[in-house]
Structure formats: structure tokens, C-alpha cells
PASEBA-1860 file (N, C-alpha, C; in nm, 3 decimals):
! residues 165
1> XXXXXXXX> -2.453/24.286/14.408/-2.482/24.332/14.544/-2.394/24.453/14.575 ~ -2.507/24.604/14.530/-2.437/24.701/14.545/-2.388/24.765/14.676 ~ -2.484/24.675/14.802/-2.480/24.731/14.984/-2.337/24.681/14.973 ~ -2.311/24.536/14.946/-2.190/24.499/15.002/-2.047/24.580/15.003 ~ -2.005/24.689/14.897/-1.937/24.761/14.871/-1.917/24.852/14.932 ~ -2.043/24.964/15.003/-2.110/25.069/15.043/-1.988/25.097/15.156 ~ -1.948/25.227/15.147/-1.842/25.263/15.233/-1.682/25.211/15.214 ~ -1.706/25.084/15.138/-1.554/25.007/15.186/-1.472/25.130/15.070
9> XXXXXXXX> -1.299/25.107/15.106/-1.216/25.163/15.063/-1.180/25.064/14.975 ~ -1.076/25.109/14.840/-1.039/25.018/14.734/-0.933/24.928/14.807 ~ -0.827/25.015/14.888/-0.754/24.890/14.976/-0.839/24.809/15.093 ~ -0.926/24.813/15.143/-0.999/24.736/15.244/-1.051/24.599/15.125 ~ -1.117/24.679/14.997/-1.144/24.562/14.917/-1.028/24.460/14.898 ~ -0.941/24.531/14.801/-0.796/24.460/14.762/-0.765/24.369/14.905 ~ -0.775/24.413/15.021/-0.718/24.326/15.102/-0.826/24.187/15.147 ~ -0.952/24.214/15.116/-1.026/24.182/15.176/-1.044/24.001/15.041
17> XXXXXXXX> -1.033/24.072/14.972/-1.006/24.005/14.841/-0.874/23.894/14.836 ~ -0.763/23.907/14.922/-0.668/23.876/14.933/-0.689/23.761/15.069 ~ -0.778/23.814/15.156/-0.830/23.690/15.252/-0.928/23.560/15.223 ~ -0.980/23.639/15.122/-1.109/23.532/15.064/-1.050/23.403/14.972 ~ -0.934/23.466/14.916/-0.851/23.367/14.855/-0.798/23.280/14.892 ~ -0.753/23.315/15.034/-0.644/23.224/15.126/-0.764/23.101/15.144 ~ -0.869/23.183/15.198/-1.015/23.093/15.258/-1.024/22.961/15.136 ~ -1.042/22.998/15.025/-1.070/22.947/14.916/-1.002/22.849/14.884
25> XXXXXXXX> -0.855/22.895/14.900/-0.748/22.794/14.888/-0.769/22.676/15.022 ~ -0.795/22.689/15.148/-0.805/22.630/15.209/-0.903/22.522/15.218 ~ -1.010/22.546/15.147/-1.137/22.476/15.199/-1.079/22.382/15.031 ~ -1.073/22.421/14.917/-0.990/22.310/14.806/-0.907/22.233/14.893 ~ -0.835/22.232/14.963/-0.707/22.152/15.027/-0.792/22.067/15.149 ~ -0.936/22.101/15.194/-0.975/22.057/15.220/-0.892/22.046/15.412 ~ -0.816/22.163/15.460/-0.754/22.204/15.547/-0.830/22.239/15.666 ~ -0.961/22.300/15.642/-1.058/22.381/15.741/-1.160/22.413/15.693
33> XXXXXXXX> -1.250/22.483/15.761/-1.341/22.571/15.705/-1.345/22.724/15.651 ~ -1.415/22.759/15.545/-1.422/22.848/15.485/-1.333/22.918/15.514 ~ -1.296/23.036/15.583/-1.242/23.143/15.698/-1.108/23.172/15.623 ~ -1.048/23.317/15.566/-0.908/23.317/15.553/-0.897/23.451/15.622 ~ -0.728/23.508/15.676/-0.737/23.620/15.697/-0.612/23.700/15.653 ~ -0.595/23.828/15.639/-0.459/23.899/15.618/-0.437/23.995/15.747 ~ -0.270/24.014/15.729/-0.305/24.143/15.868/-0.213/24.254/15.788 ~ -0.249/24.334/15.787/-0.206/24.453/15.733/-0.103/24.585/15.795
41> XXXXXXXX> 0.003/24.629/15.757/0.050/24.719/15.815/0.149/24.831/15.757 ~ 0.119/24.902/15.784/0.202/25.032/15.705/0.156/24.979/15.511 ~ 0.061/24.910/15.499/-0.012/24.951/15.380/0.059/24.794/15.289 ~ 0.099/24.717/15.377/0.166/24.556/15.344/0.097/24.446/15.405 ~ 0.083/24.316/15.344/0.055/24.180/15.398/0.169/24.148/15.467 ~ 0.183/24.150/15.598/0.250/24.068/15.705/0.233/23.997/15.736 ~ 0.079/23.924/15.745/0.047/23.788/15.761/-0.078/23.747/15.709 ~ -0.045/23.585/15.698/-0.168/23.537/15.554/-0.217/23.421/15.677
49> XXXXXXXX> -0.329/23.387/15.663/-0.373/23.272/15.722/-0.508/23.190/15.649 ~ -0.541/23.098/15.681/-0.685/23.033/15.619/-0.694/22.915/15.770 ~ -0.805/22.879/15.749/-0.825/22.792/15.850/-0.759/22.687/15.842 ~ -0.710/22.618/15.928/-0.626/22.489/15.935/-0.678/22.403/16.043 ~ -0.798/22.406/16.117/-0.823/22.345/16.180/-0.865/22.145/16.187 ~ -0.881/22.151/16.075/-0.873/22.005/16.021/-0.739/21.920/15.951 ~ -0.674/22.027/15.900/-0.510/21.988/15.875/-0.443/21.947/15.978 ~ -0.412/22.038/16.113/-0.334/22.065/16.167/-0.374/21.965/16.328
57> XXXXXXXX> -0.505/21.931/16.294/-0.583/21.898/16.388/-0.564/21.978/16.518 ~ -0.564/22.085/16.544/-0.569/22.182/16.640/-0.667/22.338/16.605 ~ -0.751/22.284/16.733/-0.833/22.383/16.730/-0.865/22.508/16.744 ~ -0.747/22.575/16.747/-0.682/22.711/16.779/-0.650/22.741/16.626 ~ -0.625/22.692/16.532/-0.581/22.710/16.415/-0.686/22.753/16.337 ~ -0.761/22.872/16.395/-0.851/22.953/16.320/-0.797/23.038/16.231 ~ -0.823/23.097/16.096/-0.759/23.208/16.026/-0.684/23.296/16.080 ~ -0.774/23.397/16.167/-0.688/23.488/16.233/-0.584/23.445/16.310
65> XXXXXXXX> -0.581/23.341/16.391/-0.478/23.295/16.485/-0.376/23.261/16.401 ~ -0.393/23.186/16.279/-0.281/23.217/16.215/-0.191/23.282/16.155 ~ -0.294/23.402/16.060/-0.223/23.495/16.018/-0.142/23.611/16.190 ~ -0.235/23.635/16.302/-0.135/23.679/16.400/-0.010/23.590/16.399 ~ -0.005/23.504/16.423/0.142/23.414/16.429/0.229/23.409/16.333 ~ 0.187/23.443/16.214/0.273/23.476/16.110/0.278/23.616/16.122 ~ 0.220/23.699/16.109/0.281/23.823/16.098/0.384/23.888/16.221 ~ 0.342/23.797/16.355/0.432/23.822/16.478/0.567/23.754/16.441
73> XXXXXXXX> 0.600/23.637/16.398/0.698/23.603/16.339/0.777/23.671/16.219 ~ 0.677/23.742/16.108/0.733/23.785/15.982/0.847/23.942/16.059 ~ 0.748/24.004/16.149/0.769/24.147/16.208/0.875/24.092/16.351 ~ 0.892/24.010/16.387/0.968/23.973/16.522/0.921/24.054/16.664 ~ 0.791/24.064/16.654/0.710/24.151/16.734/0.593/24.090/16.799 ~ 0.556/24.076/16.925/0.470/24.030/16.969/0.334/24.127/16.947 ~ 0.360/24.248/16.939/0.258/24.354/16.962/0.263/24.356/16.793 ~ 0.137/24.402/16.732/0.131/24.459/16.583/0.045/24.573/16.608
81> XXXXXXXX> 0.101/24.631/16.682/0.012/24.795/16.688/-0.008/24.864/16.559 ~ -0.102/24.950/16.552/-0.085/24.957/16.416/-0.158/24.881/16.271 ~ -0.145/24.785/16.287/-0.227/24.686/16.230/-0.331/24.663/16.205 ~ -0.374/24.598/16.053/-0.504/24.581/16.096/-0.528/24.420/16.017 ~ -0.676/24.395/16.103/-0.704/24.249/16.057/-0.814/24.211/15.970 ~ -0.802/24.170/15.854/-0.879/24.178/15.775/-0.945/24.038/15.773 ~ -1.059/23.962/15.783/-1.079/23.860/15.795/-1.241/23.837/15.688 ~ -1.232/23.705/15.684/-1.379/23.632/15.574/-1.461/23.678/15.674
89> XXXXXXXX> -1.464/23.682/15.799/-1.584/23.661/15.906/-1.563/23.697/16.021 ~ -1.687/23.790/16.081/-1.636/23.826/16.263/-1.573/23.737/16.311 ~ -1.501/23.786/16.366/-1.419/23.673/16.472/-1.463/23.609/16.565 ~ -1.434/23.486/16.614/-1.506/23.414/16.705/-1.446/23.472/16.843 ~ -1.486/23.425/16.947/-1.424/23.534/17.085/-1.301/23.477/17.105 ~ -1.230/23.335/17.070/-1.086/23.331/17.062/-1.042/23.499/16.987 ~ -1.060/23.441/16.851/-0.979/23.555/16.776/-0.999/23.676/16.789 ~ -1.108/23.723/16.846/-1.147/23.872/16.877/-1.042/23.910/17.007
97> XXXXXXXX> -0.984/23.796/17.098/-0.920/23.774/17.200/-0.804/23.817/17.191 ~ -0.752/23.714/17.099/-0.619/23.736/16.990/-0.597/23.898/17.003 ~ -0.734/23.903/16.914/-0.657/24.058/16.816/-0.648/24.184/16.925 ~ -0.673/24.142/17.026/-0.694/24.234/17.127/-0.528/24.268/17.203 ~ -0.504/24.094/17.260/-0.374/24.087/17.282/-0.288/24.113/17.180 ~ -0.269/24.100/17.061/-0.195/24.092/16.949/-0.162/24.274/16.941 ~ -0.295/24.339/16.991/-0.247/24.500/16.969/-0.340/24.544/16.822 ~ -0.405/24.498/16.757/-0.464/24.544/16.623/-0.503/24.686/16.666
105> XXXXXXXX> -0.486/24.753/16.564/-0.600/24.842/16.566/-0.712/24.825/16.504 ~ -0.754/24.753/16.426/-0.867/24.747/16.327/-0.906/24.624/16.283 ~ -1.011/24.566/16.296/-1.048/24.478/16.214/-1.139/24.488/16.131 ~ -1.142/24.426/15.971/-1.228/24.464/15.888/-1.248/24.329/15.865 ~ -1.430/24.270/15.849/-1.455/24.167/15.829/-1.554/24.173/15.674 ~ -1.581/24.060/15.630/-1.658/24.039/15.548/-1.792/23.989/15.624 ~ -1.831/23.903/15.605/-1.958/23.778/15.688/-1.973/23.805/15.811 ~ -2.106/23.798/15.889/-2.111/23.857/16.044/-2.134/23.767/16.091
113> XXXXXXXX> -2.115/23.738/16.202/-2.141/23.602/16.323/-2.255/23.531/16.270 ~ -2.389/23.636/16.234/-2.507/23.597/16.197/-2.520/23.502/16.076 ~ -2.434/23.532/15.963/-2.362/23.467/15.843/-2.354/23.320/15.846 ~ -2.209/23.342/15.986/-2.169/23.205/15.954/-2.258/23.099/16.040 ~ -2.328/23.182/16.136/-2.463/23.070/16.216/-2.549/22.997/16.108 ~ -2.562/23.081/16.024/-2.637/23.024/15.909/-2.580/22.921/15.843 ~ -2.475/22.910/15.827/-2.429/22.770/15.779/-2.377/22.689/15.837 ~ -2.375/22.686/15.991/-2.369/22.562/16.062/-2.215/22.603/16.176
121> XXXXXXXX> -2.170/22.756/16.156/-2.073/22.766/16.218/-2.117/22.901/16.333 ~ -2.177/22.804/16.416/-2.216/22.953/16.547/-2.137/22.915/16.700 ~ -2.103/23.053/16.695/-2.003/23.044/16.836/-2.104/23.141/16.940 ~ -2.240/23.154/16.908/-2.308/23.205/17.023/-2.311/23.134/17.165 ~ -2.289/22.994/17.123/-2.265/22.928/17.283/-2.114/22.976/17.370 ~ -2.026/23.011/17.269/-1.900/23.050/17.381/-1.939/23.177/17.434 ~ -2.013/23.261/17.315/-2.049/23.402/17.387/-2.154/23.360/17.556 ~ -2.251/23.278/17.531/-2.321/23.234/17.620/-2.250/23.187/17.761
129> XXXXXXXX> -2.163/23.116/17.724/-2.064/23.061/17.846/-1.971/23.136/17.892 ~ -1.926/23.230/17.841/-1.849/23.341/17.883/-1.969/23.462/17.965 ~ -2.039/23.448/17.936/-2.144/23.551/18.038/-2.162/23.501/18.174 ~ -2.169/23.367/18.153/-2.201/23.296/18.296/-2.115/23.335/18.425 ~ -2.140/23.271/18.526/-2.082/23.263/18.619/-1.978/23.155/18.613 ~ -1.867/23.162/18.699/-1.781/23.013/18.670/-1.837/22.875/18.695 ~ -1.907/22.897/18.817/-1.995/22.801/18.886/-2.117/22.741/18.780 ~ -2.150/22.796/18.701/-2.285/22.778/18.618/-2.241/22.768/18.479
137> XXXXXXXX> -2.112/22.766/18.447/-2.052/22.713/18.292/-2.036/22.565/18.286 ~ -2.041/22.499/18.170/-2.033/22.364/18.119/-1.903/22.368/18.149 ~ -1.787/22.405/18.151/-1.693/22.406/18.118/-1.616/22.383/18.269 ~ -1.608/22.260/18.358/-1.574/22.270/18.488/-1.458/22.358/18.553 ~ -1.462/22.471/18.639/-1.313/22.518/18.640/-1.322/22.504/18.802 ~ -1.206/22.472/18.842/-1.142/22.474/18.994/-1.036/22.563/19.038 ~ -1.036/22.595/19.123/-0.856/22.694/19.175/-0.787/22.581/19.226 ~ -0.677/22.553/19.222/-0.601/22.522/19.284/-0.450/22.555/19.359
145> XXXXXXXX> -0.379/22.533/19.448/-0.253/22.587/19.415/-0.196/22.732/19.443 ~ -0.293/22.806/19.459/-0.302/23.001/19.448/-0.190/23.015/19.534 ~ -0.126/22.992/19.687/-0.060/22.972/19.725/0.096/23.003/19.632 ~ 0.103/22.878/19.579/0.230/22.884/19.519/0.283/22.950/19.381 ~ 0.152/22.976/19.312/0.149/23.061/19.181/0.171/23.180/19.241 ~ 0.111/23.250/19.333/0.172/23.346/19.367/0.292/23.399/19.382 ~ 0.404/23.286/19.449/0.483/23.283/19.477/0.593/23.359/19.319 ~ 0.518/23.278/19.243/0.576/23.251/19.058/0.550/23.390/19.076
153> XXXXXXXX> 0.419/23.470/19.079/0.424/23.596/18.993/0.490/23.691/19.066 ~ 0.529/23.676/19.181/0.612/23.754/19.294/0.759/23.755/19.242 ~ 0.823/23.668/19.122/0.922/23.610/19.140/0.932/23.692/19.003 ~ 0.839/23.651/18.909/0.846/23.770/18.768/0.848/23.917/18.852 ~ 0.761/23.922/18.887/0.737/24.081/18.939/0.870/24.167/18.998 ~ 0.967/24.061/19.041/1.098/24.104/19.134/1.180/24.119/18.962 ~ 1.166/23.999/18.936/1.283/24.008/18.788/1.301/24.109/18.737 ~ 1.455/24.186/18.756/1.521/24.280/18.701/1.512/24.287/18.563
161> XXXXX> 1.512/24.161/18.438/1.546/24.176/18.322/1.428/24.102/18.228 ~ 1.311/24.178/18.314/1.214/24.064/18.264/1.130/24.203/18.147 ~ 1.068/24.105/18.054/1.067/24.196/17.940/0.858/24.191/17.945 ~ 0.815/24.312/17.974/0.676/24.303/17.972/0.660/24.329/17.893 ~ 0.481/24.276/17.843/0.411/24.267/17.728/0.279/24.314/17.796
END
């Protein structure tokens, strides 16, 4: 299909091929869903991941999260500024938020959220929940011990040798 590659750069296609191959390997191993990701910085892959939700029994072990953790470990940095995430599917809300926290510069994805939903991987319910007021969400949320937690925040704020992020 010609439209698949319209406007794609050669390096985008090569890095996406690496993400797709990782996803295929994970599926063959029955470790998780059909999702793979690589993080590229300065033209090189610095982090790789595929979905490992099933094998690790970790609901957060999405391909993008695994790749972000691998890149941060390899680079020894918690900010991946200038990095590009190549992922086989448009990131779910968790992975998208993690990409922002990681300070990635670009996300390149193959499949859309709608493509994933058509295969049984819908995250629309999470987007819907996040748009609701706290008291209308299905996940109960209660506030507790705010005064003590404020003391902790003040302790951190005044800490002379803290590392800001």
C-alpha cells in the first residue's frame, strides 16, 4: 500500500521496522500484545521494548514504557530530551504521559488508536474516564492526610541538595 509510506523518511521506516520486529518477537514468545517500540537519540537506538504485560504480570509493561526505561538506563538520564519514540501503535494515555515525562521530542507511530480498537485493544474508556470529574469516575478516589503530605512537600522544597526534575 503506497499511502503507508507517504511522507515517511527513510530513517523513520528503518526504525519502525525495528519496532515491528520487536513486537513480532514478543508475540511469538507469548509475552504480550503486538506492540513494539524503540527510542532513538542522535541517530541511534538507545532503548528497545515490546509488550511484556503477560510475561511479567505487570500491567504497565507496555512496549513504550519498557523502551523508555531501557533508554533511561542506557543513557543514565531521566530526561530523554531530543529523543524520538517509534512505536507500532499510537500510545495509550499511560504511554503518552510517560513520553511527556521523559521529555521526548517526537513520537512516530504506525497504527492509530482506531486500528488497535478494531483488533480488541481499545483505550477509549481510559480517555473517557480522564475527562470526567473525580467524583464521576469508576475508580474511586479519596483524599486523606493532606496536611502531613504538605509537610513532606515543604521538606523537599527546602532541601538544599535536591535534584529537580
